[in-house]
N, CA and C atoms as an extended XYZ file, in Angstrom:
258
Properties=species:S:1:pos:R:3:atomname:S:1:resname:S:1:resid:I:1 pbc="F F F"
N       -38.866      -13.693       72.548 N   UNK     1
C       -38.802      -12.733       73.551 CA  UNK     1
C       -37.684      -11.773       72.984 C   UNK     1
N       -37.913      -10.443       73.259 N   UNK     2
C       -36.909       -9.438       72.728 CA  UNK     2
C       -35.709       -9.290       73.759 C   UNK     2
N       -34.594       -9.056       73.011 N   UNK     3
C       -33.384       -9.111       73.823 CA  UNK     3
C       -33.202       -7.681       74.068 C   UNK     3
N       -32.482       -7.262       75.287 N   UNK     4
C       -32.337       -5.945       75.766 CA  UNK     4
C       -31.443       -5.233       74.814 C   UNK     4
N       -30.351       -5.750       74.152 N   UNK     5
C       -29.420       -5.121       73.328 CA  UNK     5
C       -29.753       -5.172       71.847 C   UNK     5
N       -31.082       -5.335       71.554 N   UNK     6
C       -31.574       -5.716       70.142 CA  UNK     6
C       -31.526       -4.149       69.650 C   UNK     6
N       -30.947       -4.064       68.354 N   UNK     7
C       -30.943       -2.868       67.606 CA  UNK     7
C       -32.360       -2.537       67.122 C   UNK     7
N       -32.673       -1.225       67.014 N   UNK     8
C       -33.910       -0.833       66.371 CA  UNK     8
C       -33.711       -1.096       64.906 C   UNK     8
N       -34.935       -1.229       64.451 N   UNK     9
C       -35.111       -1.498       62.907 CA  UNK     9
C       -34.660       -0.400       62.059 C   UNK     9
N       -34.685       -0.580       60.712 N   UNK    10
C       -34.283        0.457       59.846 CA  UNK    10
C       -35.183        1.463       59.634 C   UNK    10
N       -34.961        2.599       59.097 N   UNK    11
C       -35.919        3.700       59.005 CA  UNK    11
C       -35.862        4.611       60.125 C   UNK    11
N       -36.797        5.672       59.767 N   UNK    12
C       -37.101        6.674       60.792 CA  UNK    12
C       -38.132        6.227       61.934 C   UNK    12
N       -37.757        6.561       63.183 N   UNK    13
C       -38.546        6.175       64.326 CA  UNK    13
C       -39.900        6.856       64.257 C   UNK    13
N       -40.857        6.105       64.728 N   UNK    14
C       -42.367        6.695       64.738 CA  UNK    14
C       -42.470        7.871       65.752 C   UNK    14
N       -43.060        9.019       65.372 N   UNK    15
C       -43.183       10.062       66.054 CA  UNK    15
C       -44.549        9.977       67.000 C   UNK    15
N       -45.616        9.727       66.459 N   UNK    16
C       -46.857        9.581       66.982 CA  UNK    16
C       -47.240        8.220       67.347 C   UNK    16
N       -47.141        7.899       68.552 N   UNK    17
C       -47.446        6.467       68.907 CA  UNK    17
C       -48.253        6.614       70.492 C   UNK    17
N       -48.773        5.302       70.766 N   UNK    18
C       -49.330        5.222       72.152 CA  UNK    18
C       -50.589        5.976       72.288 C   UNK    18
N       -50.547        6.862       73.346 N   UNK    19
C       -51.740        7.551       73.664 CA  UNK    19
C       -52.124        8.697       72.754 C   UNK    19
N       -51.007        9.309       72.291 N   UNK    20
C       -51.116       10.461       71.276 CA  UNK    20
C       -51.781        9.730       69.950 C   UNK    20
N       -51.452        8.639       69.472 N   UNK    21
C       -51.891        8.114       68.363 CA  UNK    21
C       -53.396        7.748       68.523 C   UNK    21
N       -53.726        7.233       69.623 N   UNK    22
C       -55.087        6.888       69.944 CA  UNK    22
C       -55.960        8.202       69.943 C   UNK    22
N       -55.402        9.137       70.455 N   UNK    23
C       -56.098       10.628       70.685 CA  UNK    23
C       -56.392       11.047       69.062 C   UNK    23
N       -55.214       10.876       68.224 N   UNK    24
C       -55.425       11.319       66.816 CA  UNK    24
C       -56.529       10.555       66.205 C   UNK    24
N       -56.592        9.339       66.400 N   UNK    25
C       -57.524        8.441       65.729 CA  UNK    25
C       -58.984        8.649       66.285 C   UNK    25
N       -59.120        8.939       67.486 N   UNK    26
C       -60.441        9.367       68.085 CA  UNK    26
C       -61.036       10.635       67.457 C   UNK    26
N       -59.896       11.676       67.389 N   UNK    27
C       -60.491       12.913       66.761 CA  UNK    27
C       -60.829       12.769       65.248 C   UNK    27
N       -60.115       11.825       64.598 N   UNK    28
C       -60.264       11.558       63.197 CA  UNK    28
C       -61.755       10.889       63.023 C   UNK    28
N       -62.130       10.020       63.835 N   UNK    29
C       -63.406        9.374       63.837 CA  UNK    29
C       -64.584       10.356       64.050 C   UNK    29
N       -64.415       11.322       64.962 N   UNK    30
C       -65.363       12.364       65.352 CA  UNK    30
C       -65.458       13.480       64.379 C   UNK    30
N       -64.289       13.932       63.871 N   UNK    31
C       -64.296       15.223       63.126 CA  UNK    31
C       -63.781       14.979       61.597 C   UNK    31
N       -63.436       13.825       61.240 N   UNK    32
C       -62.960       13.540       59.860 CA  UNK    32
C       -61.440       13.987       59.748 C   UNK    32
N       -60.831       13.864       58.571 N   UNK    33
C       -59.544       14.187       58.277 CA  UNK    33
C       -58.993       15.523       58.418 C   UNK    33
N       -59.994       16.340       57.644 N   UNK    34
C       -59.452       17.747       57.540 CA  UNK    34
C       -59.767       18.579       58.931 C   UNK    34
N       -60.846       18.154       59.563 N   UNK    35
C       -61.211       18.652       61.046 CA  UNK    35
C       -60.090       18.438       61.793 C   UNK    35
N       -59.709       17.126       61.872 N   UNK    36
C       -58.545       16.672       62.727 CA  UNK    36
C       -57.206       17.466       62.572 C   UNK    36
N       -56.977       17.569       61.314 N   UNK    37
C       -55.718       18.424       61.060 CA  UNK    37
C       -55.856       19.905       61.576 C   UNK    37
N       -56.930       20.525       61.308 N   UNK    38
C       -57.197       21.769       61.863 CA  UNK    38
C       -57.153       21.898       63.305 C   UNK    38
N       -57.716       20.939       63.851 N   UNK    39
C       -57.811       20.962       65.468 CA  UNK    39
C       -56.359       20.755       65.913 C   UNK    39
N       -55.642       19.835       65.402 N   UNK    40
C       -54.252       19.579       65.961 CA  UNK    40
C       -53.267       20.718       65.604 C   UNK    40
N       -53.483       21.541       64.448 N   UNK    41
C       -52.542       22.530       64.074 CA  UNK    41
C       -52.974       23.941       64.523 C   UNK    41
N       -54.280       24.015       65.300 N   UNK    42
C       -54.770       25.296       65.738 CA  UNK    42
C       -53.830       25.931       66.887 C   UNK    42
N       -53.677       27.160       66.952 N   UNK    43
C       -53.052       27.896       68.089 CA  UNK    43
C       -53.588       27.485       69.350 C   UNK    43
N       -52.745       27.651       70.457 N   UNK    44
C       -53.280       27.325       71.771 CA  UNK    44
C       -54.266       28.409       72.205 C   UNK    44
N       -55.429       28.052       72.790 N   UNK    45
C       -56.160       29.156       73.349 CA  UNK    45
C       -57.345       29.408       72.273 C   UNK    45
N       -57.303       28.965       71.108 N   UNK    46
C       -58.386       29.105       70.119 CA  UNK    46
C       -59.454       28.169       70.370 C   UNK    46
N       -60.602       28.387       69.707 N   UNK    47
C       -61.816       27.575       69.823 CA  UNK    47
C       -61.611       26.067       69.289 C   UNK    47
N       -60.811       26.086       68.308 N   UNK    48
C       -60.280       24.654       67.720 CA  UNK    48
C       -59.538       23.850       68.802 C   UNK    48
N       -58.545       24.510       69.411 N   UNK    49
C       -57.720       23.981       70.216 CA  UNK    49
C       -58.227       23.315       71.472 C   UNK    49
N       -59.498       23.923       71.746 N   UNK    50
C       -60.158       23.345       73.039 CA  UNK    50
C       -60.792       22.055       72.691 C   UNK    50
N       -60.738       21.526       71.408 N   UNK    51
C       -61.385       20.186       71.005 CA  UNK    51
C       -60.465       19.103       71.292 C   UNK    51
N       -59.084       19.400       71.415 N   UNK    52
C       -57.902       18.452       71.732 CA  UNK    52
C       -57.639       18.282       73.097 C   UNK    52
N       -57.040       17.365       73.402 N   UNK    53
C       -56.601       16.977       74.803 CA  UNK    53
C       -55.419       18.066       75.056 C   UNK    53
N       -55.493       18.752       76.229 N   UNK    54
C       -54.435       19.744       76.561 CA  UNK    54
C       -53.215       18.939       77.164 C   UNK    54
N       -53.601       17.819       77.747 N   UNK    55
C       -52.540       17.004       78.521 CA  UNK    55
C       -51.624       16.414       77.351 C   UNK    55
N       -52.241       15.776       76.346 N   UNK    56
C       -51.570       15.132       75.226 CA  UNK    56
C       -50.903       16.161       74.194 C   UNK    56
N       -51.620       17.211       73.877 N   UNK    57
C       -51.200       18.028       72.754 CA  UNK    57
C       -51.484       19.509       73.378 C   UNK    57
N       -50.433       20.020       74.106 N   UNK    58
C       -50.567       21.341       74.735 CA  UNK    58
C       -50.328       22.401       73.668 C   UNK    58
N       -49.600       22.108       72.597 N   UNK    59
C       -49.094       23.170       71.504 CA  UNK    59
C       -49.482       22.502       70.184 C   UNK    59
N       -49.514       23.324       69.165 N   UNK    60
C       -49.897       22.970       67.828 CA  UNK    60
C       -48.851       21.828       67.309 C   UNK    60
N       -49.284       20.786       66.796 N   UNK    61
C       -48.441       19.690       66.272 CA  UNK    61
C       -47.702       20.009       64.961 C   UNK    61
N       -48.431       20.536       63.958 N   UNK    62
C       -47.785       20.725       62.809 CA  UNK    62
C       -47.843       19.502       61.880 C   UNK    62
N       -48.935       18.744       62.175 N   UNK    63
C       -49.280       17.266       61.548 CA  UNK    63
C       -49.776       17.554       60.154 C   UNK    63
N       -49.488       16.638       59.090 N   UNK    64
C       -50.019       16.795       57.966 CA  UNK    64
C       -51.070       15.692       57.655 C   UNK    64
N       -51.932       16.040       56.466 N   UNK    65
C       -53.115       15.064       56.336 CA  UNK    65
C       -52.622       13.564       56.016 C   UNK    65
N       -51.600       13.446       55.289 N   UNK    66
C       -51.138       12.132       55.007 CA  UNK    66
C       -50.782       11.316       56.309 C   UNK    66
N       -50.148       12.018       57.219 N   UNK    67
C       -49.762       11.292       58.473 CA  UNK    67
C       -51.118       10.996       59.288 C   UNK    67
N       -51.956       11.840       59.367 N   UNK    68
C       -53.246       11.441       60.157 CA  UNK    68
C       -54.043       10.384       59.420 C   UNK    68
N       -53.929       10.402       58.043 N   UNK    69
C       -54.608        9.380       57.337 CA  UNK    69
C       -54.062        7.984       57.565 C   UNK    69
N       -52.730        7.958       57.656 N   UNK    70
C       -51.863        6.754       57.932 CA  UNK    70
C       -52.211        6.239       59.162 C   UNK    70
N       -52.281        7.071       60.276 N   UNK    71
C       -52.689        6.571       61.629 CA  UNK    71
C       -54.129        6.060       61.680 C   UNK    71
N       -54.880        6.767       61.048 N   UNK    72
C       -56.398        6.237       60.933 CA  UNK    72
C       -56.464        5.022       60.273 C   UNK    72
N       -55.783        4.855       59.116 N   UNK    73
C       -55.836        3.504       58.236 CA  UNK    73
C       -55.188        2.395       59.065 C   UNK    73
N       -54.079        2.574       59.764 N   UNK    74
C       -53.590        1.611       60.615 CA  UNK    74
C       -54.352        1.047       61.686 C   UNK    74
N       -55.326        1.919       62.114 N   UNK    75
C       -56.236        1.695       63.200 CA  UNK    75
C       -57.630        1.216       62.801 C   UNK    75
N       -57.826        1.180       61.508 N   UNK    76
C       -58.869        0.520       60.907 CA  UNK    76
C       -60.218        1.541       60.585 C   UNK    76
N       -59.763        2.809       60.490 N   UNK    77
C       -60.861        3.705       60.240 CA  UNK    77
C       -60.808        3.877       58.754 C   UNK    77
N       -62.108        3.896       58.187 N   UNK    78
C       -62.256        4.030       56.746 CA  UNK    78
C       -62.969        5.418       56.487 C   UNK    78
N       -62.558        5.925       55.300 N   UNK    79
C       -63.315        7.276       55.043 CA  UNK    79
C       -64.136        7.047       53.855 C   UNK    79
N       -65.233        7.872       53.537 N   UNK    80
C       -65.967        7.775       52.586 CA  UNK    80
C       -65.254        8.644       51.348 C   UNK    80
N       -65.232        7.992       50.180 N   UNK    81
C       -64.512        8.675       49.052 CA  UNK    81
C       -65.353        9.757       48.453 C   UNK    81
N       -64.633       10.901       48.125 N   UNK    82
C       -65.297       12.066       47.491 CA  UNK    82
C       -65.809       13.109       48.342 C   UNK    82
N       -66.592       14.045       47.875 N   UNK    83
C       -67.303       14.975       48.625 CA  UNK    83
C       -68.527       14.647       49.209 C   UNK    83
N       -68.787       15.213       50.443 N   UNK    84
C       -70.096       14.802       51.008 CA  UNK    84
C       -71.327       15.401       50.254 C   UNK    84
N       -72.471       14.673       50.184 N   UNK    85
C       -73.650       15.073       49.392 CA  UNK    85
C       -74.234       16.186       50.154 C   UNK    85
N       -74.668       17.229       49.395 N   UNK    86
C       -75.243       18.377       49.949 CA  UNK    86
C       -76.771       18.160       50.560 C   UNK    86
């Protein structure tokens, strides 16, 4: 059982966790890595911004592809390698 006065571990604290991380993973499953990054970084009121949850992400996040890929990988999402077949 964790103690109340236990110190936080080493390193930088996690920025995207909980419901926001689950929302990012769900977008990644639906739209892929590049599409998710475009949706999360889109300006408010644009067509792409309507794809994301306005409660969780009201403003552009400025999130990078490696961060989205890390969240997806930790949740068990796998990507196909390479370019899609035409």
